C-alpha positions in Angstrom: 3.7 -1.9 -11.2 0.5 -1.8 -8.0 -2.2 -3.1 -10.5 0.5 -5.6 -12.4 0.6 -7.1 -8.8 -3.0 -7.1 -8.0 -3.5 -8.7 -11.4 -1.2 -11.6 -10.7 -3.0 -11.8 -7.0 -6.5 -12.1 -9.0 -5.0 -14.5 -11.4 -3.8 -16.6 -8.5 -7.2 -16.7 -7.0 -9.1 -18.0 -10.0 -10.4 -15.1 -11.0 -10.5 -12.7 -14.1 -9.0 -9.7 -13.2 -11.2 -6.8 -14.1 -9.7 -4.3 -16.5 -8.3 -1.3 -14.0 -9.3 2.0 -14.3 -6.9 4.8 -12.7 -9.8 5.4 -10.3 -12.7 3.0 -9.5 -16.2 4.7 -10.5 -17.3 6.8 -7.7 -14.0 6.5 -5.8 -13.4 10.0 -3.8 -9.6 10.0 -4.0 -9.6 13.2 -1.6 -11.2 11.0 1.4 -7.8 9.2 2.0 -5.5 12.3 2.1 -8.3 14.4 4.1 -8.0 11.5 6.5 -4.2 11.9 7.0 -4.4 15.2 7.4 -7.0 14.9 10.0 -5.6 12.1 12.0 -2.2 14.3 11.7 -4.0 17.5 13.1 -5.3 15.5 16.1 -2.9 13.2 16.6 -4.9 10.3 16.0 -3.1 7.1 14.8 -3.4 7.1 11.2 -4.0 3.1 10.8 -7.8 4.2 10.8 -7.5 6.0 7.1 -6.5 2.0 5.9 -9.8 1.2 3.8 -11.9 4.3 4.8 -11.8 5.6 0.8 -12.4 2.0 -0.6 -15.3 1.2 1.6 -16.9 4.5 0.9 -16.5 3.5 -2.7 -18.3 -0.1 -2.1 -21.3 1.5 -0.5 -22.1 3.1 -3.8 -24.2 1.2 -6.6 -22.1 -1.4 -8.3 -19.4 -1.3 -5.6 -20.9 -4.2 -3.5 -20.4 -6.6 -6.7 -17.1 -8.9 -7.0 -15.6 -6.4 -9.7 -16.9 -3.2 -7.9 -15.2 -4.7 -4.6 -12.2 -5.2 -6.3 -12.2 -2.0 -8.2 -12.9 0.1 -5.1 -10.1 -1.8 -3.2 -7.1 -1.7 -6.1 -7.9 1.8 -6.5 -7.0 2.4 -2.8 -4.0 0.3 -2.7 -3.1 2.1 -5.8 -3.3 5.2 -4.0 -1.5 3.9 -1.1 1.4 2.6 -3.2 1.8 6.1 -4.6 2.2 7.4 -0.9 4.5 4.4 0.0 6.8 5.2 -3.0 7.0 8.8 -2.2 7.9 8.2 1.3 10.2 5.5 0.6 12.1 7.9 -1.9 12.3 10.4 1.0 13.7 7.7 3.3 16.0 6.4 0.9 17.7 10.0 0.4 17.5 10.9 4.2 19.4 7.4 4.6 21.9 7.9 2.0 22.7 11.8 3.6 23.1 9.9 6.5 25.3 7.3 5.5 27.2 10.2 3.8 28.0 12.1 6.9 29.1 9.0 8.8 31.3 8.1 6.2 32.9 11.6 6.1 33.3 11.4 10.1 35.1 7.9 9.4 32.7 5.8 11.0 32.4 1.9 10.5 28.6 2.0 11.2 26.8 0.0 8.8 25.4 2.1 5.6 21.4 2.1 6.2 20.2 3.2 3.2 21.2 -0.8 1.9 19.5 -1.8 4.4 16.4 0.0 3.7 16.2 -0.9 0.0 16.8 -4.4 1.0 13.9 -4.4 3.4 11.8 -2.6 1.2 12.2 -5.3 -1.5 12.1 -8.4 0.9 8.6 -6.5 2.3 7.0 -6.3 -1.5 7.7 -10.4 -1.9 6.0 -11.0 1.7 3.2 -8.7 0.9 2.7 -10.1 -2.8 3.1 -13.8 -1.3 0.6 -13.1 1.6 -2.1 -11.4 -0.6 -2.1 -14.4 -3.5 -2.2 -16.9 -0.2 -5.4 -14.7 0.9 -6.8 -14.9 -2.7 -5.9 -18.9 -3.0 -8.0 -19.1 0.4 -11.0 -19.1 -1.4 -10.4 -21.8 -3.8 -11.3 -19.8 -7.2 -14.5 -18.8 -5.4 -15.6 -15.3 -5.8 -14.2 -13.9 -2.5 -10.5 -14.6 -3.7 -10.1 -11.2 -5.9 -11.9 -9.3 -3.2 -9.4 -10.9 -0.4 -6.2 -10.7 -2.3 -6.9 -6.9 -3.4 -8.3 -5.8 0.5 -4.8 -7.6 1.8 -3.1 -5.5 -1.1 -4.6 -2.5 0.2 -4.2 -3.1 4.0 -0.4 -4.3 3.9 0.6 -1.3 1.1 -1.5 1.4 3.5 0.7 -0.6 6.6 3.9 -0.3 4.7 3.3 3.1 3.7 2.4 4.5 7.4 5.7 3.0 8.5 7.8 4.7 5.9 6.4 8.0 6.7 6.8 7.2 10.4 10.2 7.0 9.8 10.6 10.5 8.1 8.7 12.3 10.9 10.8 10.3 13.6 14.2 12.0 11.8 12.6 15.4 11.6 
């Protein structure tokens, strides 16, 4: 799904979307998990991990071209998307369990799971519109594709970490 959204963002930027491989040439998919592990071990902010793997990828031969940048950024965006979806699923499971517990106690509290689902759907709409705008700012120029892809990567990474933090707060 994320590749589809990136393709839409690129189409809106006036660029032809390159064919997306599962992984950009030279992209090291171990960098992001290693950064997250290191930030957790050191107790530092994991936001620093957003963009690190794609930056290394763009430093490789071909990574500095428009197509190379979009490929590197899109690959990291897809990696964040996978993490986000996993953490969202766990957060939904926790919210549904908490809702069931509250219901069994006769609580009148609003169920959390439907609110989480709505907020995530609304966030996706916000992300997609924001990133389409970032691409459109270049009025069809070559910067539109990388701008849209960078936006998708950054916003998806930030949301993934928010969902992860929900899980850590509940544990």
